[in-house]
C-alpha positions as CSV (number, residue, x, y, z in Angstrom):
1,M,-1.1,47.2,21.9
2,L,-2.9,44.1,22.9
3,R,-6.2,45.7,21.8
4,I,-4.7,46.5,18.4
5,V,-3.5,42.9,17.9
6,T,-6.9,41.6,18.9
7,I,-8.6,43.8,16.4
8,C,-6.2,42.7,13.7
9,L,-6.8,39.0,14.4
10,L,-10.5,39.6,14.3
11,L,-10.3,41.3,10.9
12,I,-8.1,38.4,9.6
13,S,-10.6,35.8,10.8
14,Q,-13.5,37.7,9.2
15,N,-11.6,37.9,5.9
16,V,-10.9,34.1,6.0
17,S,-14.5,33.3,6.7
18,A,-15.6,35.5,3.9
19,D,-13.4,33.7,1.4
20,T,-14.2,30.1,2.4
21,F,-17.2,28.0,3.4
22,D,-17.3,25.7,6.4
23,H,-17.9,22.1,5.2
24,S,-17.2,20.5,8.6
25,R,-20.8,19.4,9.1
26,L,-20.9,17.5,5.8
27,D,-17.4,16.1,6.6
28,R,-18.6,14.6,9.8
29,L,-21.8,13.3,8.3
30,L,-19.9,11.6,5.4
31,Q,-17.4,10.0,7.8
32,Q,-20.2,8.6,9.8
33,H,-22.4,7.3,7.0
34,V,-20.2,6.5,4.0
35,V,-18.3,3.2,3.9
36,M,-15.3,3.1,1.6
37,Q,-14.8,-0.2,-0.2
38,G,-11.6,-1.9,-1.5
39,Q,-8.9,0.6,-1.8
40,G,-11.3,3.5,-2.1
41,E,-12.5,2.8,-5.6
42,A,-16.1,2.4,-4.4
43,S,-18.3,3.3,-1.5
44,A,-21.7,2.7,0.0
45,V,-24.0,4.9,2.0
46,D,-25.8,3.9,5.2
47,Y,-29.0,5.6,4.2
48,A,-31.0,4.1,7.1
49,A,-28.7,5.7,9.7
50,L,-28.8,9.0,7.7
51,A,-32.6,8.9,7.6
52,A,-32.7,8.4,11.4
53,K,-31.1,11.8,12.0
54,P,-32.1,13.9,9.0
55,G,-31.5,17.1,10.9
56,D,-27.7,16.7,10.5
57,L,-28.0,16.9,6.7
58,E,-30.7,19.5,6.7
59,S,-28.6,22.0,8.8
60,Y,-25.8,21.7,6.3
61,L,-28.1,22.2,3.3
62,Q,-29.6,25.3,5.0
63,A,-26.1,26.7,5.3
64,L,-25.4,26.0,1.7
65,S,-28.7,27.8,0.7
66,A,-27.8,30.8,2.8
67,V,-24.8,31.7,0.6
68,D,-25.7,34.3,-2.0
69,K,-24.1,34.7,-5.4
70,S,-22.1,37.8,-4.5
71,E,-20.4,36.0,-1.6
72,F,-19.7,32.9,-3.8
73,E,-18.1,35.1,-6.5
74,Q,-15.5,36.4,-3.9
75,W,-14.1,32.9,-3.3
76,A,-11.2,31.4,-5.2
77,E,-12.2,29.0,-8.0
78,S,-11.1,25.9,-5.9
79,E,-13.4,27.0,-3.1
80,Q,-16.3,27.6,-5.5
81,L,-15.8,24.2,-7.1
82,A,-15.6,22.4,-3.8
83,F,-18.8,24.1,-2.7
84,L,-20.6,23.1,-5.9
85,I,-19.4,19.4,-5.7
86,N,-20.4,19.2,-2.1
87,A,-23.8,20.8,-2.8
88,Y,-24.5,18.3,-5.6
89,N,-23.6,15.3,-3.4
90,A,-25.5,16.6,-0.3
91,F,-28.7,17.5,-2.2
92,T,-28.5,14.1,-3.9
93,L,-28.5,12.5,-0.5
94,Q,-31.5,14.5,0.5
95,L,-33.3,13.5,-2.7
96,I,-32.8,9.8,-1.9
97,L,-34.1,10.2,1.6
98,T,-37.4,11.6,0.3
99,K,-38.4,8.0,-0.7
100,Y,-35.9,5.8,1.1
101,P,-36.2,2.8,1.7
102,D,-38.9,2.5,-0.9
103,L,-36.6,2.7,-3.9
104,D,-34.1,0.6,-5.7
105,S,-32.5,3.4,-7.8
106,I,-32.4,7.1,-8.0
107,K,-34.2,6.7,-11.3
108,D,-37.3,5.7,-9.3
109,L,-37.6,9.3,-8.2
110,G,-38.2,10.4,-11.8
111,S,-41.2,10.0,-14.1
112,L,-41.9,9.3,-17.7
113,F,-41.6,13.0,-18.5
114,R,-38.9,14.3,-16.1
115,S,-35.7,12.7,-14.8
116,P,-34.8,13.1,-11.1
117,W,-31.9,15.3,-12.1
118,K,-34.2,17.9,-13.6
119,K,-36.3,18.4,-10.4
120,A,-35.9,22.0,-9.3
121,F,-35.7,21.3,-5.5
122,V,-32.3,22.8,-4.7
123,P,-32.3,26.4,-3.3
124,L,-28.8,27.5,-4.2
125,L,-27.1,30.8,-4.9
126,G,-30.4,32.7,-5.0
127,E,-32.3,30.4,-7.4
128,Q,-34.3,27.2,-7.3
129,R,-32.2,24.7,-9.2
130,S,-32.0,21.1,-10.2
131,L,-29.0,18.7,-9.9
132,D,-28.5,19.1,-13.6
133,D,-28.3,22.9,-13.1
134,I,-25.5,22.4,-10.7
135,E,-23.5,19.9,-12.7
136,H,-24.2,21.0,-16.3
137,G,-24.9,24.7,-15.7
138,L,-22.8,25.9,-12.7
139,I,-19.9,23.5,-13.0
140,R,-19.6,22.3,-16.6
141,G,-21.5,24.9,-18.4
142,S,-19.9,28.0,-16.8
143,G,-16.6,27.5,-18.7
144,R,-14.9,28.7,-15.5
145,Y,-13.5,25.4,-14.1
146,A,-12.7,23.2,-17.2
147,E,-12.1,20.3,-14.8
148,P,-13.0,16.9,-16.2
149,R,-12.1,15.1,-13.0
150,I,-15.4,16.4,-11.4
151,H,-17.0,13.4,-13.0
152,F,-15.2,11.3,-10.4
153,A,-16.4,13.5,-7.6
154,V,-20.1,14.3,-8.1
155,N,-22.1,11.2,-7.1
156,C,-25.4,10.1,-8.5
157,A,-26.2,7.6,-5.7
158,S,-25.6,4.6,-7.9
159,I,-23.3,1.6,-7.8
160,G,-22.0,2.4,-11.3
161,C,-21.0,5.9,-10.2
162,P,-17.5,6.8,-8.9
163,A,-17.3,6.5,-5.2
164,L,-18.9,9.1,-2.9
165,L,-15.9,10.2,-0.9
166,N,-16.3,9.9,2.9
167,R,-15.0,13.4,3.3
168,A,-16.2,16.8,2.2
169,Y,-14.3,18.4,-0.6
170,Q,-12.2,21.4,0.5
171,G,-10.8,24.2,-1.6
172,D,-7.3,23.9,-0.3
173,Q,-7.3,20.1,-0.8
174,L,-9.3,19.9,-4.0
175,E,-6.4,19.1,-6.4
176,Q,-5.3,16.1,-4.2
177,Q,-8.9,14.9,-3.7
178,L,-9.8,15.0,-7.3
179,E,-6.6,13.2,-8.3
180,R,-7.1,10.5,-5.7
181,Q,-10.7,10.0,-6.8
182,T,-9.8,9.8,-10.5
183,R,-7.0,7.2,-9.9
184,A,-9.2,5.2,-7.6
185,F,-12.0,5.0,-10.1
186,L,-9.8,4.1,-13.0
187,S,-8.3,1.3,-10.9
188,D,-11.7,-0.3,-10.4
189,R,-11.7,-3.3,-12.7
190,S,-15.5,-3.7,-12.4
191,R,-15.8,-0.5,-14.4
192,N,-12.5,0.1,-16.3
193,R,-10.4,-2.8,-17.6
194,I,-8.5,-4.4,-20.4
195,E,-10.4,-7.4,-21.8
196,G,-9.7,-9.3,-25.0
197,G,-7.2,-6.6,-26.1
198,E,-9.9,-3.9,-25.7
199,L,-10.0,-1.1,-23.2
200,Q,-13.5,-1.2,-21.7
201,L,-14.3,2.0,-19.8
202,S,-17.2,3.3,-17.7
203,P,-19.8,5.0,-20.0
204,I,-19.0,8.2,-18.2
205,F,-16.2,8.5,-20.8
206,K,-18.9,8.2,-23.5
207,W,-21.5,10.5,-22.1
208,Y,-18.9,13.3,-21.3
209,R,-16.2,12.6,-23.8
210,E,-16.0,16.2,-24.8
211,D,-14.9,17.2,-21.3
212,F,-11.9,15.0,-21.5
213,E,-10.9,16.4,-24.9
214,Q,-10.9,20.1,-24.2
215,G,-7.2,20.5,-23.5
216,W,-7.0,19.8,-19.8
217,R,-3.3,19.7,-19.1
218,G,-2.6,19.1,-22.7
219,S,-5.1,16.4,-23.3
220,D,-6.8,17.1,-26.6
221,N,-8.4,13.7,-27.0
222,L,-9.6,10.9,-24.7
223,S,-6.5,8.7,-25.4
224,Q,-4.2,11.5,-24.1
225,F,-6.3,11.9,-20.9
226,L,-6.2,8.1,-20.3
227,L,-2.4,7.9,-20.9
228,R,-2.0,10.1,-17.8
229,Y,-3.6,7.3,-15.8
230,A,-2.0,4.3,-17.5
231,D,-0.8,3.0,-14.2
232,P,-4.2,2.8,-12.4
233,L,-5.7,1.5,-15.6
234,G,-3.2,-1.4,-15.5
235,L,-1.9,-0.8,-19.1
236,N,1.3,-2.6,-20.1
237,A,3.9,-1.0,-22.3
238,A,2.4,-2.3,-25.6
239,Q,-1.1,-1.1,-24.6
240,R,0.3,2.3,-23.7
241,Q,1.9,2.5,-27.1
242,Q,-1.4,1.5,-28.8
243,L,-3.3,4.1,-26.8
244,Q,-0.7,6.8,-27.6
245,Q,-1.2,6.0,-31.3
246,Q,-5.0,5.9,-30.8
247,D,-4.9,2.4,-32.0
248,L,-6.3,0.7,-28.8
249,E,-9.9,-0.2,-29.3
250,I,-12.2,1.4,-26.7
251,D,-15.6,0.2,-25.7
252,F,-17.9,0.9,-22.8
253,T,-19.1,-1.2,-19.9
254,D,-22.7,-1.2,-18.6
255,Y,-23.8,1.2,-15.9
256,N,-25.3,-0.1,-12.7
257,W,-28.1,2.3,-11.6
258,L,-28.9,0.3,-8.4
259,L,-28.8,2.4,-5.2
260,N,-25.4,2.6,-3.5
261,D,-26.8,1.5,-0.2
262,V,-24.8,-0.5,2.3
263,R,-27.8,-2.9,2.3
264,S,-27.5,-3.7,-1.4
């Protein structure tokens, strides 16, 4: 009887491992090297400490690269999306470390003819990919996830970008993590604020406006999406009414491309 129970437990553990990916290495690394700021609306990375022990990041990246497409396709969509967000963020860290500390911005890693996001340096799901391939191909372009809040989770190593969370994304916590990141970012008055009767937003909402207008939870336009987050945006009753009627003027703030380094 004991042998039968042992075999059953082994089979269960194998099924669980086949349906999920272990992000614990990234989770530890982020807790050690990412400093959350304020109430979590921003963060900075200790790249110097990260560069001193590159093997920790490298071992996680190797584990990511070992996953093949057929294994990935067996996972729940939340597990897939957590995997892709973590991959984007982790490989971005690796990209920064290729030149750190001799850079002021991730843009310094590009050239006149190719942006850093188009470099095909990421071995993932059986192909050599770029960061753009992950974000715009696998996440946004697949049509599978239809999740606009990923824009507050993927991190471009810049001060203007939503915070790099100091925890790895997990499939079973993804809804709560995305919601927290969205609310935290929208509460940051350096990037989203009411000024002179005008709603000034991060240019993320300009660059990816279509993602916020594709019916996510009934939001068919940007105003409807923003109304869901009227509290973190700090809108009063009159401003909410204006936004609901699409009568609140919207403009966009500048984007700070400086590196999100703790030394900045």
